N, C-alpha and C positions, 0 to 999 in steps of 0.2 A: 485677271489679265490672261488673255488667250495668246499662246503660243503657236506658231504658224507650224503647220502638221510638216511642210516639206522644207528642206534645205538647200539651197544652191551649191555647186561644187565648192564657190570660192568660201562661203558660210563654214563649209565642213572643214577646208583646209586650214580657217582659221582656228577653228573648234581643236584640229587634232595638232595643229603646229606644223605642218607639212605645206609643200608647193602646191598649187593648182593643178600642176601637171603631174605631180605624185599622187593626187585623186583620181585623176584620170587614168593613170595607169593600174592604180587599186581597181577601179570600175572595169577596166579591160581586162583584168587577170581574175575578176570575179569575186574579190574580197569585199568591195562594197557593191551592196545591190543597188542599182539605180535605174530609174525610170527616163526615158528621153522624152521631152516635151519640145515641140519645136526643134529648136536647133540646140537645146540646153540639155543637160543631166540634171534630174533631182533626187535627193536623197531622202529617204522619209525619217523623221526624226527618232522613230521607234527603234532605227539601226544605231542610234549613238552608242548606248551603253556597251554594245557590242564592238563597236570600234574604238571606244574610249578604253577599253579593257587591253585592246593590243596595241597602244600606243603609250610612249612614255611622255609625260609632262616634260618643259623644260627645266624647273626644277629638279624632277627626279633624275633627269642626265645628269644634271649638275652635281646632284649628292653623290651619285654612282661614280661619277668621275673623281670627285675629292675623296671618297671612300677607296677608290683605286691607286691614286696617286700617293695616299697616306700609307696604304699596304705598301707599296712599292718603296716608299723611302725607308718605312720601319723595317723590313724584311726582306728587300730586294736581293741581298748575299743570298740569304736561305732560299730564296726562290728560285734563283740562277742555279744552285747546287740541286735542287730537286729537278729543274728541267734537264739535268745532264742524266739522270737516272734512266 
């Protein structure tokens, strides 16, 4: 199975779980290296491991939110006291 080497901005947005506009902003900021082909940008598949290392999956975000909520529920009063010092 031969994977294509270049990905569209839409494909990268789906993989990273962000909007296409966010991908364009990251390209403009230099966070994603892209080439312009005609009117479109393409991203080399080799850049994905780097990009994925900087992005949290939806599952990871949910797990983090659950952990924060559990901590606040169990230790909320102690956290408030610590924040006052």
